[in-house]
RODO-192594 format. One record per residue: residue number from 1; residue in three letters; x, y, z of N, C-alpha, C, O in turn. Coordinates in Angstrom, 1 decimal. Example, Ala and Ser with C-alpha at 12.3 -4.5 7.8 and 13.67 -1.06 7.14 Angstrom:
BEGIN
 num residu    n.X    n.Y    n.Z   ca.X   ca.Y   ca.Z    c.X    c.Y    c.Z    o.X    o.Y    o.Z
   1    ala   13.2   -5.7    7.8   12.3   -4.5    7.8   13.2   -3.3    7.8   14.2   -3.3    8.5
   2    ser   12.8   -2.2    7.1   13.7   -1.1    7.1   12.9    0.0    7.9   13.4    1.1    8.0
! end
This chain:
BEGIN
 num residu    n.X    n.Y    n.Z   ca.X   ca.Y   ca.Z    c.X    c.Y    c.Z    o.X    o.Y    o.Z
   1    met  -30.2  122.7  -72.5  -31.0  123.2  -71.3  -30.2  124.4  -70.7  -30.7  125.5  -70.4
   2    lys  -28.9  124.1  -70.5  -28.1  125.1  -69.8  -28.0  126.4  -70.7  -28.1  127.5  -70.2
   3    lys  -28.0  126.3  -72.0  -27.9  127.5  -72.9  -29.3  128.2  -72.8  -29.3  129.4  -72.8
   4    leu  -30.3  127.5  -72.8  -31.6  128.1  -72.7  -31.8  128.9  -71.3  -32.3  130.0  -71.3
   5    leu  -31.3  128.3  -70.3  -31.4  128.9  -69.0  -30.5  130.2  -69.0  -30.8  131.3  -68.6
   6    ser  -29.3  130.0  -69.5  -28.3  131.2  -69.6  -29.0  132.3  -70.5  -29.0  133.5  -70.1
   7    leu  -29.6  132.0  -71.6  -30.1  133.0  -72.5  -31.3  133.8  -71.7  -31.5  135.0  -71.8
   8    thr  -32.1  132.9  -71.0  -33.2  133.5  -70.2  -32.7  134.4  -69.2  -33.2  135.5  -69.1
   9    leu  -31.7  134.0  -68.4  -31.1  134.8  -67.4  -30.5  136.1  -68.0  -30.7  137.2  -67.4
  10    ile  -29.8  136.1  -69.1  -29.3  137.3  -69.7  -30.4  138.2  -70.1  -30.3  139.4  -69.8
  11    ser  -31.5  137.7  -70.8  -32.5  138.5  -71.2  -33.3  139.1  -70.0  -33.7  140.3  -70.1
  12    leu  -33.4  138.4  -69.0  -34.1  139.0  -67.8  -33.1  140.1  -67.1  -33.6  141.1  -66.6
  13    leu  -31.8  139.9  -67.2  -30.9  141.0  -66.7  -31.0  142.1  -67.5  -31.0  143.2  -66.9
  14    ser  -31.0  142.0  -68.9  -31.1  143.2  -69.8  -32.4  143.9  -69.6  -32.4  145.1  -69.6
  15    val  -33.5  143.2  -69.5  -34.7  143.8  -69.4  -34.9  144.6  -67.9  -35.5  145.6  -67.8
  16    ser  -34.3  144.0  -66.9  -34.3  144.7  -65.6  -33.4  146.0  -65.7  -33.7  147.0  -65.1
  17    ala  -32.3  145.8  -66.4  -31.4  147.0  -66.5  -32.1  148.2  -67.2  -32.1  149.3  -66.7
  18    phe  -32.9  147.8  -68.3  -33.6  148.9  -69.0  -34.9  149.4  -68.2  -35.4  150.5  -68.5
  19    ala  -35.4  148.5  -67.4  -36.6  148.8  -66.6  -36.3  149.9  -65.6  -37.2  150.7  -65.3
  20    asn  -35.0  150.0  -65.1  -34.6  151.1  -64.3  -34.3  152.5  -65.0  -34.0  153.4  -64.3
  21    glu  -34.4  152.5  -66.3  -34.2  153.7  -67.0  -35.3  154.7  -66.8  -36.5  154.3  -66.7
  22    ile  -35.0  155.9  -66.6  -36.2  156.9  -66.4  -36.2  157.7  -67.6  -35.2  158.3  -68.0
  23    ala  -37.4  157.8  -68.3  -37.6  158.6  -69.5  -37.6  160.0  -69.2  -38.3  160.5  -68.4
  24    leu  -36.7  160.7  -70.0  -36.6  162.1  -69.9  -37.7  162.8  -70.8  -37.5  163.3  -71.9
  25    asp  -38.9  162.8  -70.3  -40.0  163.2  -71.2  -40.8  164.4  -70.6  -41.9  164.7  -71.0
  26    ala  -40.1  165.0  -69.6  -40.7  166.3  -69.0  -39.6  167.3  -68.7  -38.4  167.0  -68.7
  27    lys  -39.9  168.5  -68.4  -38.9  169.6  -68.1  -38.5  169.3  -66.6  -37.4  169.7  -66.3
  28    glu  -39.3  168.8  -65.8  -38.9  168.4  -64.4  -39.3  167.0  -64.1  -40.3  166.5  -64.5
  29    ile  -38.3  166.3  -63.4  -38.5  165.0  -63.0  -38.3  164.9  -61.5  -37.2  165.2  -61.0
  30    asp  -39.1  164.5  -60.7  -38.8  164.3  -59.3  -38.4  162.9  -59.0  -39.1  162.0  -59.3
  31    leu  -37.3  162.8  -58.4  -36.7  161.4  -58.1  -37.1  161.0  -56.6  -36.9  159.9  -56.2
  32    gly  -37.7  162.0  -55.9  -38.1  161.5  -54.6  -36.9  161.6  -53.7  -35.9  162.2  -54.0
  33    asn  -37.1  160.9  -52.5  -36.0  160.8  -51.5  -35.0  159.7  -52.1  -35.3  158.6  -52.3
  34    ile  -33.8  160.1  -52.2  -32.8  159.1  -52.8  -31.9  158.5  -51.7  -30.9  157.8  -52.1
  35    ser  -32.2  158.8  -50.4  -31.5  158.2  -49.4  -31.8  156.8  -49.0  -32.9  156.3  -49.3
  36    asp  -30.9  156.1  -48.3  -31.2  154.8  -47.8  -31.7  155.0  -46.4  -30.9  155.0  -45.4
  37    ser  -32.9  155.2  -46.2  -33.5  155.6  -44.9  -33.4  154.5  -43.9  -33.3  154.7  -42.7
  38    glu  -33.3  153.3  -44.3  -33.3  152.1  -43.5  -31.9  152.1  -42.8  -31.8  151.9  -41.6
  39    asn  -30.7  152.2  -43.6  -29.4  152.1  -43.1  -28.7  153.5  -42.7  -27.6  153.5  -42.1
  40    asn  -29.4  154.6  -43.0  -28.9  155.9  -42.7  -27.4  156.0  -43.2  -26.5  156.3  -42.4
  41    met  -27.1  155.8  -44.4  -25.8  155.9  -45.0  -25.8  157.1  -46.0  -26.8  157.5  -46.4
  42    ala  -24.6  157.6  -46.3  -24.5  158.6  -47.3  -24.9  158.0  -48.7  -24.8  156.8  -49.0
  43    val  -25.4  158.9  -49.5  -25.9  158.6  -50.8  -24.9  158.2  -51.8  -23.9  159.0  -51.9
  44    ile  -24.9  157.1  -52.5  -24.1  156.9  -53.6  -25.0  156.1  -54.5  -25.2  154.9  -54.3
  45    lys  -25.5  156.9  -55.5  -26.6  156.4  -56.3  -26.4  156.6  -57.8  -26.0  157.8  -58.1
  46    glu  -26.6  155.7  -58.7  -26.6  156.0  -60.0  -28.0  155.9  -60.7  -28.7  155.0  -60.4
  47    phe  -28.3  156.8  -61.5  -29.5  156.9  -62.3  -29.2  156.7  -63.8  -28.2  157.2  -64.2
  48    ser  -30.1  156.1  -64.5  -30.0  155.9  -65.9  -31.2  156.5  -66.6  -32.3  156.2  -66.3
  49    phe  -30.9  157.4  -67.5  -32.0  158.2  -68.2  -32.1  158.0  -69.6  -31.0  157.9  -70.3
  50    lys  -33.3  157.9  -70.2  -33.4  157.6  -71.6  -33.8  158.9  -72.4  -34.9  159.5  -72.1
  51    arg  -33.0  159.3  -73.3  -33.2  160.6  -74.0  -33.8  160.3  -75.3  -33.2  159.3  -75.9
  52    thr  -34.8  160.9  -75.8  -35.4  160.8  -77.1  -35.5  162.1  -77.8  -35.1  163.1  -77.3
  53    ala  -36.0  162.1  -79.0  -36.2  163.3  -79.8  -37.2  164.3  -79.0  -37.1  165.5  -79.2
  54    asp  -38.1  163.7  -78.2  -39.0  164.6  -77.5  -38.5  165.1  -76.2  -39.2  165.9  -75.6
  55    thr  -37.4  164.8  -75.8  -36.7  165.3  -74.5  -36.5  166.7  -74.6  -35.9  167.1  -75.6
  56    pro  -36.9  167.5  -73.6  -36.7  168.9  -73.6  -35.1  169.2  -73.6  -34.3  168.4  -73.3
  57    lys  -34.7  170.4  -74.0  -33.3  170.8  -74.1  -32.7  170.8  -72.7  -31.6  170.4  -72.5
  58    lys  -33.5  171.2  -71.7  -33.0  171.1  -70.3  -34.1  170.4  -69.4  -35.3  170.7  -69.5
  59    val  -33.6  169.5  -68.6  -34.4  168.7  -67.7  -33.9  168.9  -66.3  -32.7  168.6  -66.0
  60    thr  -34.7  169.4  -65.5  -34.4  169.6  -64.0  -34.7  168.3  -63.2  -35.9  167.9  -63.1
  61    leu  -33.7  167.8  -62.6  -34.0  166.6  -61.7  -34.1  167.2  -60.2  -33.3  167.9  -59.7
  62    lys  -35.2  166.8  -59.6  -35.4  167.3  -58.2  -35.4  166.0  -57.2  -35.9  165.0  -57.5
  63    tyr  -34.7  166.2  -56.1  -34.6  165.1  -55.2  -34.5  165.6  -53.8  -34.4  166.8  -53.6
  64    glu  -34.6  164.6  -52.8  -34.5  164.9  -51.5  -33.4  164.0  -50.9  -33.4  162.8  -51.4
  65    leu  -32.7  164.4  -50.0  -31.8  163.4  -49.3  -31.6  163.7  -47.7  -31.6  164.8  -47.3
  66    asn  -31.5  162.6  -47.0  -31.3  162.7  -45.6  -29.9  163.1  -45.2  -29.0  162.6  -45.8
  67    phe  -29.7  163.9  -44.1  -28.5  164.3  -43.6  -28.6  164.4  -42.0  -29.7  164.5  -41.5
  68    leu  -27.5  164.3  -41.4  -27.4  164.4  -39.9  -27.0  165.8  -39.6  -26.2  166.4  -40.3
  69    lys  -27.6  166.3  -38.5  -27.3  167.7  -38.0  -27.2  167.6  -36.5  -28.0  166.9  -35.8
  70    asp  -26.3  168.3  -35.9  -26.1  168.5  -34.4  -27.2  169.2  -33.9  -27.5  170.3  -34.3
  71    asp  -27.8  168.7  -32.9  -29.1  169.3  -32.2  -29.2  168.7  -30.9  -28.4  167.9  -30.4
  72    cys  -30.3  169.2  -30.2  -30.7  168.6  -29.0  -31.4  167.4  -29.1  -32.3  167.4  -30.0
  73    thr  -31.2  166.2  -28.5  -31.7  165.0  -28.6  -32.5  164.4  -27.4  -33.3  163.4  -27.4
  74    glu  -32.4  165.2  -26.3  -33.2  164.8  -25.1  -33.6  166.2  -24.4  -32.8  167.1  -24.2
  75    tyr  -34.9  166.2  -24.1  -35.4  167.3  -23.4  -35.9  166.9  -21.9  -36.1  165.8  -21.6
  76    glu  -36.0  168.0  -21.1  -36.7  167.8  -19.8  -37.4  169.0  -19.4  -36.9  170.1  -19.6
  77    val  -38.6  168.7  -18.9  -39.5  170.0  -18.5  -39.0  170.2  -17.0  -39.1  169.3  -16.2
  78    lys  -38.6  171.5  -16.8  -38.2  171.9  -15.5  -39.2  173.0  -15.1  -39.7  173.8  -15.9
  79    thr  -39.6  173.0  -13.8  -40.5  173.9  -13.3  -39.7  174.9  -12.4  -38.7  174.5  -11.6
  80    glu  -40.1  176.2  -12.5  -39.4  177.2  -11.8  -40.5  177.8  -10.9  -41.5  178.1  -11.3
  81    glu  -40.1  178.0   -9.6  -41.1  178.6   -8.7  -40.9  180.1   -8.5  -39.9  180.6   -8.1
  82    ile  -41.9  180.8   -8.8  -41.9  182.2   -8.5  -42.8  182.4   -7.2  -44.0  182.4   -7.2
  83    pro  -42.0  182.7   -6.1  -42.8  182.8   -4.8  -43.7  184.0   -4.7  -43.6  184.9   -5.5
  84    glu  -44.7  183.9   -3.7  -45.5  185.0   -3.5  -44.7  186.2   -3.1  -43.7  186.1   -2.5
  85    phe  -45.2  187.4   -3.5  -44.5  188.6   -3.3  -45.4  189.8   -2.9  -46.6  189.8   -3.4
  86    lys  -45.0  190.8   -2.2  -45.7  192.0   -1.9  -45.1  193.2   -2.6  -43.9  193.4   -2.8
  87    lys  -46.1  194.1   -2.9  -45.6  195.5   -3.4  -46.7  196.4   -2.9  -47.8  196.1   -2.6
  88    thr  -46.1  197.6   -2.7  -46.9  198.8   -2.4  -47.3  199.5   -3.6  -46.4  200.1   -4.3
  89    val  -48.5  199.5   -4.0  -49.0  200.1   -5.2  -49.6  201.4   -4.9  -50.4  201.5   -3.9
  90    cys  -49.3  202.6   -5.6  -49.8  203.8   -5.4  -50.6  204.4   -6.6  -50.2  204.2   -7.8
  91    glu  -51.7  205.0   -6.3  -52.5  205.6   -7.4  -52.8  207.2   -7.1  -53.0  207.6   -5.9
  92    val  -52.9  207.9   -8.1  -53.1  209.4   -7.9  -54.6  209.5   -7.4  -55.5  209.0   -8.1
  93    ser  -54.8  210.3   -6.4  -56.2  210.6   -5.9  -56.5  212.1   -6.2  -55.8  212.8   -6.8
  94    asn  -57.7  212.4   -5.7  -58.1  213.9   -5.9  -57.1  214.8   -5.1  -56.6  214.4   -4.0
  95    gly  -56.8  215.9   -5.6  -56.0  216.9   -4.9  -54.4  216.6   -5.0  -53.6  217.1   -4.3
  96    gly  -54.0  215.7   -5.9  -52.6  215.4   -6.1  -52.0  214.5   -5.1  -50.8  214.3   -5.2
  97    ala  -52.8  214.0   -4.3  -52.1  213.1   -3.2  -52.2  211.7   -3.9  -52.9  211.5   -4.9
  98    phe  -51.4  210.8   -3.3  -51.3  209.3   -3.7  -51.9  208.5   -2.6  -51.7  208.8   -1.4
  99    leu  -52.8  207.5   -3.1  -53.2  206.6   -2.1  -52.5  205.2   -2.4  -52.5  204.6   -3.5
 100    cys  -51.8  204.9   -1.4  -50.9  203.6   -1.5  -51.5  202.5   -0.6  -52.0  202.7    0.5
 101    glu  -51.4  201.3   -1.2  -51.8  200.2   -0.4  -50.9  199.0   -0.8  -50.4  198.9   -1.9
 102    glu  -50.8  198.1    0.2  -49.9  196.9    0.0  -50.7  195.8   -0.7  -51.8  195.5   -0.2
 103    lys  -50.2  195.3   -1.8  -50.9  194.2   -2.4  -50.0  193.0   -2.5  -48.8  193.1   -2.7
 104    ile  -50.6  191.9   -2.3  -50.0  190.6   -2.3  -50.3  189.8   -3.6  -51.4  189.6   -3.9
 105    phe  -49.2  189.4   -4.3  -49.4  188.8   -5.6  -49.0  187.3   -5.4  -47.9  186.9   -4.8
 106    ser  -49.9  186.5   -5.8  -49.7  185.0   -5.5  -48.6  184.5   -6.4  -48.3  185.0   -7.5
 107    gly  -47.9  183.4   -5.8  -46.9  182.8   -6.6  -47.4  182.0   -7.7  -48.6  181.7   -7.9
 108    leu  -46.4  181.5   -8.5  -46.9  180.6   -9.5  -45.6  179.7  -10.0  -44.5  180.0   -9.6
 109    phe  -45.9  178.7  -10.8  -44.9  177.8  -11.2  -44.8  178.0  -12.7  -45.8  177.8  -13.4
 110    asn  -43.6  178.2  -13.3  -43.4  178.4  -14.7  -42.7  177.0  -15.1  -41.7  176.6  -14.5
 111    ala  -43.3  176.5  -16.2  -42.6  175.2  -16.8  -41.9  175.6  -18.0  -42.5  176.3  -18.9
 112    lys  -40.8  175.1  -18.1  -40.0  175.3  -19.4  -39.3  174.1  -19.8  -38.9  173.3  -18.9
 113    thr  -39.1  173.9  -21.1  -38.5  172.7  -21.6  -36.9  173.1  -21.8  -36.6  174.2  -22.3
 114    glu  -36.1  172.3  -21.3  -34.6  172.5  -21.4  -34.0  171.4  -22.1  -34.4  170.2  -21.9
 115    cys  -33.0  171.7  -22.8  -32.2  170.6  -23.5  -31.2  170.0  -22.4  -30.6  170.8  -21.7
 116    ile  -31.2  168.7  -22.3  -30.3  168.0  -21.4  -29.3  167.1  -22.1  -28.5  166.6  -21.4
 117    ala  -29.4  166.8  -23.4  -28.4  166.1  -24.1  -28.4  166.5  -25.6  -29.5  166.8  -26.2
 118    lys  -27.1  166.6  -26.1  -27.0  167.0  -27.4  -26.5  165.7  -28.3  -25.8  164.8  -27.8
 119    gly  -26.9  165.7  -29.5  -26.5  164.6  -30.4  -26.8  164.9  -31.9  -26.7  166.1  -32.3
 120    gln  -27.2  164.0  -32.6  -27.4  164.2  -34.1  -28.8  163.8  -34.3  -29.3  162.8  -33.7
 121    ile  -29.5  164.6  -35.2  -30.9  164.3  -35.7  -30.8  164.2  -37.1  -29.9  164.8  -37.8
 122    arg  -31.8  163.4  -37.7  -31.8  163.3  -39.1  -32.8  164.4  -39.7  -33.9  164.6  -39.2
 123    glu  -32.4  165.1  -40.7  -33.1  166.1  -41.4  -33.2  165.7  -42.9  -32.6  164.7  -43.4
 124    thr  -34.0  166.4  -43.7  -34.0  166.2  -45.0  -33.9  167.5  -45.8  -34.5  168.5  -45.4
 125    ser  -33.1  167.4  -46.9  -32.9  168.7  -47.7  -33.2  168.4  -49.1  -33.2  167.2  -49.5
 126    lys  -33.5  169.5  -49.8  -33.9  169.3  -51.3  -32.7  169.7  -52.1  -32.0  170.6  -51.7
 127    gly  -32.6  168.9  -53.3  -31.6  169.4  -54.3  -32.1  169.4  -55.6  -33.2  168.8  -55.9
 128    glu  -31.5  170.1  -56.5  -31.9  170.2  -57.9  -30.6  170.1  -58.8  -29.5  170.5  -58.5
 129    leu  -30.8  169.4  -60.0  -29.7  169.3  -61.0  -30.3  169.4  -62.3  -31.3  168.7  -62.5
 130    thr  -29.7  170.1  -63.2  -30.2  170.3  -64.6  -29.4  169.4  -65.5  -28.2  169.5  -65.5
 131    leu  -30.0  168.7  -66.3  -29.3  168.0  -67.4  -29.6  168.9  -68.7  -30.7  169.1  -69.1
 132    asn  -28.4  169.5  -69.3  -28.6  170.5  -70.3  -28.2  169.6  -71.7  -27.1  169.1  -71.8
 133    phe  -29.1  169.5  -72.6  -28.9  168.9  -73.9  -29.0  169.9  -75.0  -29.1  169.6  -76.2
 134    ser  -28.8  171.2  -74.6  -28.9  172.2  -75.7  -27.8  172.1  -76.7  -28.0  172.5  -77.8
 135    lys  -26.6  171.5  -76.4  -25.5  171.4  -77.3  -25.3  169.9  -77.8  -24.3  169.5  -78.3
 136    ala  -26.4  169.1  -77.5  -26.3  167.7  -77.8  -26.8  167.5  -79.3  -27.4  168.4  -79.9
 137    val  -26.5  166.3  -79.7  -27.0  165.9  -81.1  -28.6  165.9  -81.2  -29.4  165.5  -80.3
 138    lys  -29.0  166.4  -82.2  -30.6  166.4  -82.4  -30.9  164.9  -82.8  -30.3  164.4  -83.8
 139    leu  -31.7  164.3  -82.1  -32.1  162.9  -82.3  -33.2  162.7  -83.4  -34.2  163.5  -83.5
 140    ala  -33.0  161.5  -84.3  -34.1  161.2  -85.1  -35.3  160.9  -84.3  -35.1  160.6  -83.1
 141    pro  -36.5  160.8  -84.8  -37.7  160.4  -84.1  -37.6  159.1  -83.4  -38.2  158.9  -82.3
 142    ser  -36.9  158.1  -84.0  -36.8  156.7  -83.4  -35.6  156.5  -82.6  -35.4  155.5  -81.9
 143    ala  -34.6  157.5  -82.6  -33.4  157.2  -82.0  -33.5  157.5  -80.4  -34.3  158.3  -80.0
 144    thr  -32.6  156.9  -79.7  -32.5  157.0  -78.3  -31.1  157.1  -77.8  -30.2  156.6  -78.5
 145    glu  -30.9  157.8  -76.7  -29.6  157.7  -76.1  -29.8  157.4  -74.6  -30.9  157.7  -74.0
 146    thr  -28.8  156.9  -73.9  -28.8  156.6  -72.5  -27.8  157.4  -71.8  -26.6  157.3  -72.1
 147    val  -28.1  158.2  -70.8  -27.2  158.9  -70.0  -27.3  158.5  -68.6  -28.4  158.2  -68.1
 148    gly  -26.2  158.6  -67.8  -26.2  158.2  -66.4  -25.8  159.5  -65.6  -25.0  160.3  -66.0
 149    val  -26.3  159.4  -64.4  -25.9  160.4  -63.4  -25.7  159.8  -62.0  -26.5  159.1  -61.4
 150    asn  -24.4  160.0  -61.6  -24.1  159.5  -60.2  -24.3  160.7  -59.2  -23.7  161.7  -59.4
 151    leu  -25.1  160.5  -58.1  -25.2  161.4  -57.1  -24.5  160.9  -55.9  -24.8  159.8  -55.5
 152    thr  -23.6  161.7  -55.3  -22.8  161.2  -54.2  -22.8  162.2  -53.1  -22.5  163.4  -53.3
 153    gln  -23.1  161.7  -51.9  -23.1  162.6  -50.7  -21.8  162.2  -50.0  -21.5  161.0  -49.7
 154    lys  -20.9  163.2  -49.7  -19.6  162.9  -49.0  -19.8  162.1  -47.8  -19.1  161.1  -47.6
 155    ser  -20.6  162.6  -46.8  -20.9  161.9  -45.6  -22.4  162.3  -45.1  -23.0  163.2  -45.7
 156    met  -22.8  161.6  -44.1  -24.2  161.9  -43.7  -24.3  163.3  -43.1  -25.4  163.8  -42.8
 157    lys  -23.1  164.0  -42.8  -23.2  165.3  -42.2  -23.3  166.4  -43.4  -23.4  167.6  -43.1
 158    glu  -23.3  166.0  -44.6  -23.5  167.0  -45.8  -24.9  167.0  -46.1  -25.6  165.9  -46.2
 159    asp  -25.4  168.2  -46.4  -26.8  168.3  -46.8  -27.0  168.5  -48.2  -28.1  169.0  -48.7
 160    asn  -26.0  168.0  -49.1  -26.2  168.1  -50.6  -25.3  166.9  -51.2  -24.5  166.3  -50.5
 161    ala  -25.5  166.7  -52.5  -24.9  165.6  -53.2  -24.1  166.3  -54.3  -24.6  167.2  -54.9
 162    ser  -23.0  165.6  -54.7  -22.2  166.1  -56.0  -22.8  165.2  -57.0  -23.3  164.1  -56.8
 163    ala  -22.7  165.7  -58.2  -23.3  164.9  -59.4  -22.2  164.8  -60.4  -21.3  165.7  -60.6
 164    leu  -22.2  163.7  -61.1  -21.3  163.4  -62.1  -22.1  162.7  -63.2  -22.8  161.7  -63.0
 165    gly  -22.0  163.3  -64.6  -22.7  162.6  -65.6  -21.9  161.9  -66.5  -20.7  162.0  -66.6
 166    arg  -22.5  161.0  -67.2  -21.8  160.3  -68.4  -22.7  159.8  -69.4  -23.9  159.5  -69.1
 167    val  -22.3  159.6  -70.5  -23.1  158.9  -71.6  -22.9  157.5  -71.6  -21.8  157.0  -71.6
 168    ile  -24.0  156.7  -71.5  -23.9  155.3  -71.3  -24.0  154.7  -72.7  -23.2  153.8  -73.1
 169    glu  -25.0  155.1  -73.5  -25.2  154.5  -74.8  -25.7  155.6  -75.8  -26.7  156.3  -75.6
 170    ser  -24.9  155.7  -76.9  -25.2  156.8  -77.9  -24.4  156.4  -79.2  -23.3  155.7  -79.2
 171    his  -24.9  156.9  -80.3  -24.2  156.7  -81.5  -23.2  157.9  -81.8  -22.6  158.0  -82.8
 172    ser  -23.3  158.9  -80.9  -22.4  160.2  -81.0  -21.4  160.3  -79.9  -21.5  159.7  -78.9
 173    leu  -20.4  161.0  -80.2  -19.4  161.2  -79.1  -19.7  162.6  -78.3  -20.1  163.5  -79.0
 174    tyr  -19.5  162.6  -77.0  -20.0  163.7  -76.2  -18.9  164.1  -75.2  -18.2  163.2  -74.6
 175    lys  -18.8  165.4  -74.9  -18.0  165.8  -73.9  -19.0  166.2  -72.8  -19.8  167.1  -73.0
 176    val  -18.8  165.6  -71.6  -19.8  165.8  -70.4  -19.1  166.6  -69.4  -18.0  166.3  -69.0
 177    lys  -19.7  167.7  -68.9  -19.0  168.5  -67.9  -20.0  169.1  -67.0  -21.1  169.3  -67.4
 178    asn  -19.6  169.2  -65.7  -20.4  169.8  -64.7  -20.2  171.4  -64.7  -19.1  171.9  -65.0
 179    ser  -21.2  172.1  -64.5  -21.1  173.5  -64.4  -21.9  174.0  -63.1  -23.0  173.5  -62.8
 180    arg  -21.3  174.9  -62.4  -22.0  175.4  -61.2  -22.4  176.9  -61.4  -22.6  177.6  -60.5
 181    ile  -22.4  177.4  -62.7  -22.7  178.7  -63.0  -24.2  178.8  -62.8  -24.9  178.2  -63.6
 182    gly  -24.8  179.5  -61.9  -26.2  179.6  -61.7  -26.5  178.3  -61.0  -26.0  178.1  -59.9
 183    lys  -27.5  177.5  -61.5  -27.9  176.3  -60.9  -26.8  175.2  -61.4  -26.2  175.3  -62.4
 184    glu  -26.8  174.1  -60.4  -25.8  173.1  -60.8  -26.4  172.3  -62.0  -27.5  171.9  -62.0
 185    gln  -25.5  172.1  -63.0  -26.0  171.4  -64.1  -24.9  170.6  -64.8  -23.8  170.8  -64.6
 186    ile  -25.3  169.5  -65.6  -24.4  168.7  -66.4  -24.7  169.0  -67.8  -25.8  168.9  -68.2
 187    ile  -23.7  169.4  -68.5  -23.8  169.7  -69.9  -23.3  168.7  -70.8  -22.1  168.2  -70.7
 188    phe  -24.2  168.2  -71.7  -23.9  167.2  -72.7  -23.5  167.8  -74.0  -24.5  168.3  -74.6
 189    lys  -22.4  167.9  -74.4  -21.9  168.7  -75.6  -21.4  167.7  -76.6  -20.5  166.9  -76.4
 190    ala  -22.0  167.7  -77.9  -21.6  166.9  -79.0  -20.2  167.2  -79.4  -19.8  168.4  -79.4
 191    leu  -19.5  166.3  -79.9  -18.1  166.6  -80.4  -18.2  166.6  -81.9  -17.2  166.8  -82.6
! end
């Protein structure tokens, strides 16, 4: 009975591990917001991707992440009174003379919003990462490979994440390197 329970648990764990794999079946994949919005902590996330013979040579991963930014956190509406005032207004009349009269302009109240407290607000930024398989092994129609990508945000004050790629499961050997030439990308090169 214990062996049966253990085998069931192991098979469930392996199914759930593969259920989290994202198929690399399009040129663009949107991962959505990868932040932990409930706890507002820096991103430390690993994604697992399944590569097949149909996977494009370059796949762009798009994502959003939350970050903190210094800004105004509390406002107050203040009114400013402009009192009634008088001016002598002159206009040209016939014969080059000026007709002047004293005019009274009524006062008014100007309302304006002013910042009264500074702090941090949460914003969202967009990020992109390209998985480059142009130097990877050409896969047979039924073959698959699993690659992983770690996205790490140094702190909540950073509006981007650094990426690190690795090969999780493959029958080939790879050298995996990050490149920032042009767009940020992870290059999977067969050895």
